[in-house]
C-alpha positions as CSV (number, residue, x, y, z in Angstrom):
1,M,0.1,0.0,0.0
2,V,1.4,3.5,-0.9
3,R,0.9,6.1,1.2
4,Q,-0.7,9.4,-0.6
5,P,1.5,12.7,0.0
6,L,-0.2,15.1,2.5
7,T,-1.9,17.9,1.3
8,A,-1.0,21.5,2.0
9,D,-4.2,21.5,4.4
10,Q,-3.0,18.5,6.1
11,I,0.5,19.8,6.6
12,A,-1.2,23.4,7.9
13,A,-3.2,21.4,10.2
14,G,-0.1,19.4,11.7
15,Q,1.7,22.8,12.2
16,R,-1.2,24.0,14.0
17,L,-1.4,21.1,16.1
18,G,2.5,21.5,16.9
19,A,2.1,24.8,18.0
20,A,-1.0,24.0,20.2
21,L,1.0,21.1,22.0
22,R,3.9,23.2,22.2
23,A,2.0,26.5,23.5
24,A,0.4,23.4,25.9
25,R,3.4,22.1,27.5
26,G,4.6,25.7,28.3
27,D,7.7,25.2,30.7
28,R,7.4,21.7,31.1
29,G,10.3,19.9,29.8
30,L,10.2,17.9,26.3
31,V,11.8,15.1,27.5
32,E,9.3,14.8,30.8
33,V,6.5,15.6,28.7
34,A,7.5,13.0,25.9
35,L,8.1,10.2,28.4
36,A,4.5,11.1,30.5
37,A,3.0,10.7,26.9
38,G,4.9,7.4,26.1
39,I,6.8,8.9,23.1
40,S,10.3,9.7,22.1
41,P,11.5,12.9,22.6
42,E,12.4,13.0,19.0
43,T,8.7,12.5,18.1
44,L,7.5,15.3,20.2
45,R,10.2,17.5,18.8
46,K,8.8,16.6,15.2
47,I,5.3,16.9,16.0
48,E,6.0,20.1,17.7
49,A,7.9,21.4,14.8
50,G,5.3,20.5,12.3
51,R,7.7,18.0,10.5
52,L,5.4,15.1,11.6
53,P,2.0,16.7,10.4
54,A,-0.2,13.7,10.7
55,P,1.4,12.2,14.2
56,A,-0.5,8.7,15.4
57,F,-3.4,8.6,17.3
58,G,-2.1,6.9,20.4
59,S,0.6,9.8,20.1
60,V,-1.8,12.5,20.4
61,V,-4.1,10.8,23.1
62,G,-1.0,10.3,25.2
63,L,0.1,13.9,24.8
64,S,-3.4,14.7,25.7
65,R,-3.1,12.9,28.9
66,A,0.4,14.0,29.7
67,L,-0.5,17.8,29.0
68,G,-3.8,17.7,30.9
69,V,-5.6,19.1,27.4
70,P,-8.9,17.8,26.3
71,L,-8.6,15.8,23.5
72,S,-11.2,17.7,21.7
73,D,-9.4,20.8,22.2
74,L,-6.5,19.3,20.1
75,A,-8.8,18.0,17.4
76,E,-10.0,21.6,17.2
77,A,-6.5,22.9,16.9
78,W,-6.1,20.3,13.9
79,L,-9.4,21.6,12.2
80,A,-8.8,25.1,12.7
81,D,-6.7,28.0,14.1
82,T,-7.8,27.8,17.3
83,P,-5.6,28.4,20.4
84,V,-5.4,25.8,23.2
85,H,-4.9,26.9,26.6
86,Q,-2.0,25.8,29.0
87,A,-2.7,23.4,31.5
88,S,-2.4,24.6,35.0
């Protein structure tokens, strides 16, 4: 099975998701959050930078839990340019 290239809209959605996750992470360390989410720090770095615009669902779920951000908020960031508030 050959994977189709991502569209410009999908790439932009991944960049929005990455920015939302970075904002939600705030001052927490990248390694700390990645390990709490069950992913590698390099994977989180790529997601936040928008270089992994279509991360695995399990990765997004893990990040949602680790950051205390509702999964629906991350979905909204993917779908539209909606900021995600940092968890307190």
